[in-house]
matplotlib code that plots the C-alpha trace (Angstrom):
import matplotlib.pyplot as plt

x = [0.0, 2.9, 4.0, 0.6, 0.7, 4.1, 3.1, -0.2, 1.5, 3.7, 2.8, 1.3, 4.4, 6.4, 3.8, 3.3, 6.6, 9.5, 8.7, 8.1, 11.4, 13.3, 11.7, 12.7, 16.3, 16.7, 14.9, 15.2, 17.7, 15.7, 12.5, 14.3, 15.7, 12.3, 10.6, 13.3, 13.1, 9.3, 9.5, 12.2, 10.1, 7.0, 9.1, 10.4, 7.0, 5.7, 8.6, 7.8, 4.1, 5.0, 7.5, 5.1, 2.3, 4.4, 5.5, 2.0, 0.9, 3.8, 3.1, -0.6, 0.1, 2.5, 0.6, -2.6, -1.0, 0.8, -2.3, -4.5, -2.2, -2.1, -5.8, -6.9, -10.1, -11.7]
y = [0.0, 2.3, 2.1, 3.2, 6.2, 7.2, 6.8, 8.6, 11.8, 12.0, 13.9, 12.0, 12.1, 10.3, 7.5, 7.0, 7.9, 7.9, 4.7, 2.6, 3.9, 3.0, -0.5, -1.0, 0.2, -2.1, -5.2, -4.6, -7.4, -9.9, -8.9, -9.2, -12.6, -13.9, -12.6, -14.0, -17.4, -17.5, -16.5, -19.1, -21.8, -20.9, -21.0, -24.4, -25.7, -24.5, -26.2, -29.4, -29.2, -28.6, -31.5, -33.9, -32.9, -33.3, -36.7, -37.8, -36.5, -38.3, -41.6, -41.5, -40.6, -43.4, -46.0, -45.2, -45.3, -48.6, -50.1, -49.0, -50.6, -53.9, -53.9, -53.5, -55.6, -52.9]
z = [0.0, 0.6, -3.0, -4.2, -1.9, -3.1, -6.8, -6.3, -5.2, -8.3, -11.5, -14.5, -16.6, -13.9, -13.6, -17.4, -18.9, -16.4, -14.5, -17.6, -19.1, -15.9, -15.9, -19.5, -18.9, -15.9, -17.2, -20.9, -21.5, -19.5, -21.4, -24.7, -23.8, -22.8, -25.9, -28.1, -26.4, -26.9, -30.5, -31.2, -29.4, -31.4, -34.6, -33.8, -32.9, -36.3, -38.1, -36.2, -37.1, -40.8, -40.9, -39.2, -41.4, -44.5, -43.3, -42.7, -46.1, -47.9, -46.1, -46.8, -50.5, -51.0, -49.1, -50.9, -54.3, -53.6, -52.0, -54.9, -57.4, -55.4, -54.9, -58.5, -58.0, -55.8]

ax = plt.figure().add_subplot(projection="3d")
ax.plot(x, y, z, "-o")
ax.set_aspect("equal")
plt.show()
């Protein structure tokens, strides 16, 4: 509650400009590392999904073409 009282007595530009800038300066590297890690993780998950989907598509395509040629009486 003491922090809210301290911040409440400050002008608007301190609350909305100065404090966020100080937080970004202090924690900017950490924030950038976390965002970079999340983006890299999402990219790797998308690559994995694309590769697995391509593999499933290729297996179904080749097994359906080979099974249709072997089952000509259908």
